[in-house]
N, C-alpha and C positions, 0 to 999 in steps of 0.2 A: 194112814193115807198120806202122811208127810207132804202136807201143802200142795197136792195135786189140785189142779184148777176143776172147778165144778161148774158146769152150765146149767142154769135153771130157766127153762122154758115155760111161759106163761101165756097161754091164749087170753085174748079179752074182746069182748063185745058189749058195748054200752054198760060198762061197770065202773064209770068214773069215781063212784062213791066208795068202791072197795079197793080198786087197783092201786091207787097210790099208797094206801096204808099197807097192803100186802107187800109191795116192792120195798118200802121202807123197812118192813119188818125182816126181810130176807137181807137187805144191805146192812142192817145194824147186826146181823149176826156175828158170832165170836171168830168164826170161819170167814177170812177176807179174800181169799184167792177164788173168787166167783165171779160169774158174770150172769146177769138177769136178762133174758130175751123176752121181752113183751111183744107177742105177735097181735097186733091190733086187727080185728077181722072186720075192716070197713064201718067202725062205730060212728053212729051219728050224733052221740052226745060229745062232751069234751074230755072224753079218756085221754088222747094224746096230748092235748095242750095242758092238761092237768099234770100229767106226768113230767113233761118238759119244764113247766114253771115250778113244780114242787121238788124235783129231785135234780140234783146237780153231781152226778157221780159217773165217772167214766166206767164204771162196771154195769151200767144200764145201757142196753141197746133196744131200739124201739123199731120193730118192722111193721110197716104199714101196708096192709093188704088192700087191693082197690076193688074186691068184691067180697061179699060175706060168704064164707066158706063154713064147712062143718068144724067143730072143735078139734077133731083129729087132723085135719087138713092144716089147723093152725099150729098144731104141736109139730107135724111134719115140716112145716115151714121154719118154724124156730130151729128145729134140729139141722137144717141146713146151714143156719147162721152160727151155730154152737162151735166152740173151739176148746171146750174142757175135755179132760179125760174121763170125766163121770158126767151123766146127765139125769137131770131130775125134772119132771113134769109137776107143776103147781098150779091149782086153780086159783084165779084172781080174787076169790072171796076167801082165802084162808090167810092166817098169819103164821109166821115161824117164829118159835122162842130162839133166845140167843144162841143156844148151843146145839139146835136140832141138826143142822148140816153137818157139823163136826161129828156128832154122836152117832148119826146114820151112816157115816161113811169111814169110822174109824175101825 
């Protein structure tokens, strides 16, 4: 893959208890040329504020939608903000091991 940028799109709706842990697992990956795009689907919990206070990494983008849409709409919105040569969708309650991104794209 030779250090090509990977965009990881993650829809989120009221999953503050999971989304921070998931994003941290991606950002701690051995593959560093990534961007994580969390598309918050008008959550009513503290998902966005938890992300903003817990993670200080310029590879994280948070897209805040003003209305609650379907998960696929959230993925499509995230795609529009992606700049990587590869695209990956990840559910916000998953975690990624340190070599998963590199292994999947080599």
